C-alpha positions in Angstrom: -65.3 -36.5 26.0 -64.8 -34.1 23.0 -64.3 -30.4 23.7 -66.4 -28.0 21.7 -64.6 -26.3 18.8 -64.1 -22.6 19.0 -65.5 -21.1 15.7 -63.0 -18.2 16.0 -60.0 -20.6 15.9 -61.0 -22.3 12.6 -58.5 -21.4 9.7 -60.5 -19.8 7.0 -57.6 -19.0 4.4 -55.6 -15.9 3.6 -57.0 -12.5 3.7 -56.9 -10.2 0.7 -54.1 -8.1 2.3 -52.0 -11.1 3.0 -52.5 -12.3 -0.6 -51.4 -9.0 -2.0 -48.4 -8.8 0.2 -47.4 -12.4 -0.9 -47.8 -11.5 -4.5 -45.7 -8.3 -4.1 -42.9 -10.3 -2.4 -43.0 -12.9 -5.2 -43.0 -10.4 -8.0 -40.1 -8.6 -6.3 -38.1 -11.9 -6.1 -38.9 -12.6 -9.8 -37.8 -9.1 -10.8 -34.5 -9.6 -9.1 -34.0 -13.0 -10.8 -34.8 -11.5 -14.2 -32.4 -8.6 -13.6 -29.6 -11.0 -12.7 -30.2 -13.3 -15.6 -30.4 -10.3 -18.0 -27.2 -8.9 -16.7 -25.5 -12.2 -17.1 -26.7 -12.6 -20.7 -25.6 -9.0 -21.5 -22.1 -9.7 -20.0 -21.9 -13.0 -21.9 -22.9 -11.3 -25.2 -20.3 -8.5 -24.6 -17.6 -11.1 -23.9 -18.5 -13.0 -27.1 -18.4 -9.8 -29.1 -15.0 -8.7 -27.7 -13.7 -12.2 -28.3 -14.9 -12.2 -31.9 -13.4 -8.7 -32.4 -10.0 -9.8 -31.1 -10.2 -13.0 -33.1 -10.8 -11.1 -36.3 -8.0 -8.6 -35.6 -5.5 -11.4 -34.8 -6.5 -13.3 -37.9 -6.0 -10.2 -40.0 -2.6 -9.4 -38.4 -1.4 -13.1 -38.8 -2.4 -13.0 -42.5 -0.6 -9.7 -43.1 2.5 -10.9 -41.2 2.6 -14.2 -43.0 2.5 -12.4 -46.4 5.0 -9.8 -45.4 7.6 -12.4 -44.4 7.8 -13.4 -48.1 8.8 -9.9 -49.1 12.1 -9.9 -50.9 12.1 -13.5 -51.8 14.3 -13.9 -55.0 14.4 -17.1 -57.0 17.9 -16.4 -58.1 19.3 -15.3 -54.7 22.6 -17.1 -55.5 23.4 -14.3 -58.0 23.6 -11.9 -55.1 26.4 -13.7 -53.4 30.0 -12.7 -54.1 32.4 -15.5 -55.4 36.1 -15.3 -55.8 36.8 -15.0 -59.5 33.1 -14.9 -60.3 30.9 -12.3 -62.1 29.6 -9.1 -60.6 27.2 -9.4 -57.7 23.6 -8.8 -58.8 21.2 -6.6 -56.8 17.9 -8.2 -55.5 15.1 -6.6 -57.6 12.6 -7.7 -55.0 14.3 -6.0 -52.0 12.3 -2.7 -52.0 9.5 -2.4 -49.4 7.4 0.8 -49.0 6.9 2.7 -46.8 10.6 3.2 -46.4 10.9 5.9 -43.7 7.6 6.7 -41.9 4.4 5.1 -40.6 1.8 4.6 -43.2 -1.7 3.0 -43.7 -0.4 1.1 -46.7 2.6 -1.1 -47.6 3.8 -2.5 -50.9 6.3 -5.2 -51.6 7.4 -7.8 -54.1 8.5 -11.4 -54.1 9.3 -14.0 -56.7 6.6 -16.5 -57.4 9.1 -19.1 -58.6 12.7 -20.2 -58.2 13.9 -19.5 -61.7 16.4 -16.8 -62.7 14.5 -13.5 -62.9 15.9 -9.9 -62.6 12.8 -8.0 -63.5 9.7 -7.7 -61.3 6.5 -8.1 -63.3 3.0 -6.8 -62.4 1.9 -10.2 -61.0 4.7 -10.1 -58.4 3.7 -6.9 -56.8 1.7 -7.2 -53.6 0.6 -4.9 -50.7 -2.0 -4.0 -48.1 -3.9 -0.8 -47.6 -6.7 0.6 -45.4 -9.8 1.8 -47.4 -13.1 2.9 -45.9 -12.7 0.9 -42.7 -11.5 -2.3 -44.6 -8.0 -3.7 -45.0 -7.5 -4.8 -48.6 -4.8 -7.0 -50.1 -3.2 -6.6 -53.5 -3.1 -10.0 -55.1 -1.0 -9.0 -58.1 -2.1 -7.5 -61.4 -3.8 -4.6 -59.7 -6.5 -6.7 -58.1 -7.5 -5.8 -54.5 -9.3 -8.2 -52.2 -10.9 -7.4 -48.8 -9.1 -9.0 -45.9 -11.5 -7.9 -43.1 -15.3 -8.1 -43.1 -17.0 -4.7 -42.8 -20.1 -6.4 -41.5 -18.4 -7.4 -38.3 -15.3 -5.3 -38.0 -14.6 -1.6 -38.8 -10.8 -0.9 -38.9 -10.1 2.5 -37.5 -6.3 2.5 -38.0 -3.8 0.4 -39.9 -0.2 1.4 -39.5 3.0 -0.1 -40.9 6.2 1.3 -39.4 9.6 0.2 -40.8 12.4 -0.6 -38.4 16.1 -0.9 -39.4 19.0 -2.4 -37.5 22.5 -2.3 -38.9 25.2 -4.7 -37.8 28.8 -3.7 -38.6 30.9 -6.3 -40.4 34.3 -4.7 -39.8 35.8 -7.9 -38.5 35.5 -9.4 -42.0 37.7 -6.7 -43.5 41.5 -7.4 -43.9 42.5 -3.7 -44.0 41.2 -1.0 -41.6 38.7 1.5 -42.9 39.7 5.1 -43.6 38.6 7.6 -41.0 35.1 9.0 -41.5 34.4 6.7 -44.4 30.6 6.5 -45.2 30.8 3.1 -46.9 33.4 1.3 -44.8 33.0 -1.0 -43.0 30.2 -3.0 -44.7 27.0 -3.3 -42.7 24.3 -5.9 -42.6 20.8 -4.3 -42.6 18.2 -6.2 -40.7 14.8 -4.9 -41.7 11.6 -5.3 -39.8 8.0 -4.0 -40.0 5.8 -3.1 -37.0 2.2 -3.7 -38.0 -0.6 -2.3 -35.7 -4.3 -2.6 -36.3 -7.2 -1.1 -34.2 -10.9 -1.4 -34.9 -14.4 -1.6 -33.4 -17.4 -3.8 -33.8 -19.6 -2.8 -36.7 -22.7 -2.8 -34.5 -21.1 -1.2 -31.4 -18.5 1.5 -31.7 -17.8 1.4 -28.0 -16.1 -2.0 -28.2 -12.6 -1.1 -29.5 -9.5 -3.4 -29.5 -6.1 -3.3 -31.1 -3.3 -5.7 -32.0 0.4 -5.3 -32.9 2.8 -7.6 -34.7 6.5 -7.4 -35.7 7.6 -8.9 -38.9 11.3 -9.6 -39.7 12.0 -9.3 -43.4 14.1 -11.9 -45.0 17.1 -11.5 -47.4 19.1 -9.0 -45.4 20.9 -6.3 -47.4 24.6 -5.7 -47.3 25.7 -2.1 -47.8 29.2 -0.7 -48.0 32.4 -2.5 -48.6 35.8 -3.1 -47.1 38.8 -0.9 -47.9 40.7 -1.8 -51.0 
């Protein structure tokens, strides 16, 4: 025998208050999810921007270092080597590198484009780098400057080139001892290097700042001084 159904026990759906509470809880959960996703996207974008900034700075530093390593190349370098009974030793016309004594936002240098005998530096064999209006520019020869960095993505705040000099005494190569307090004896081998530092920020966000540093050893070491006669 079936029992009579109690009308008060019949489920008639959600009340308005329950529906509003459910919607509020759902919206709260959605808001938290949107906040987390937005934060993740912002962090991802910031990491990509920092990575791009570092990549641009490293690429610029590598290009500058690669070109500076060619400074002082002389096609007739054999003329600068002493030979017994030979002619006078010639000086390398490409040896000069500026700046010579202090940090600077520009550097100029020369190197021979070929391997033929040449004792005069022409205008097409003069090169350099400089900082101009937030952009590093490269001298290609003949007075033509070409931008190395893209001002649309990277603004260079500082570009410094600092010369470093290490001297190695060659007194063991001398047969006779040097006079006391002699400024030119013994001969010394000058090992020259350049410390290149670049710092900059994103063109669209000045708060993202990064810097790189590279050390470049210059080739064709210079010998100064002489042994005692």
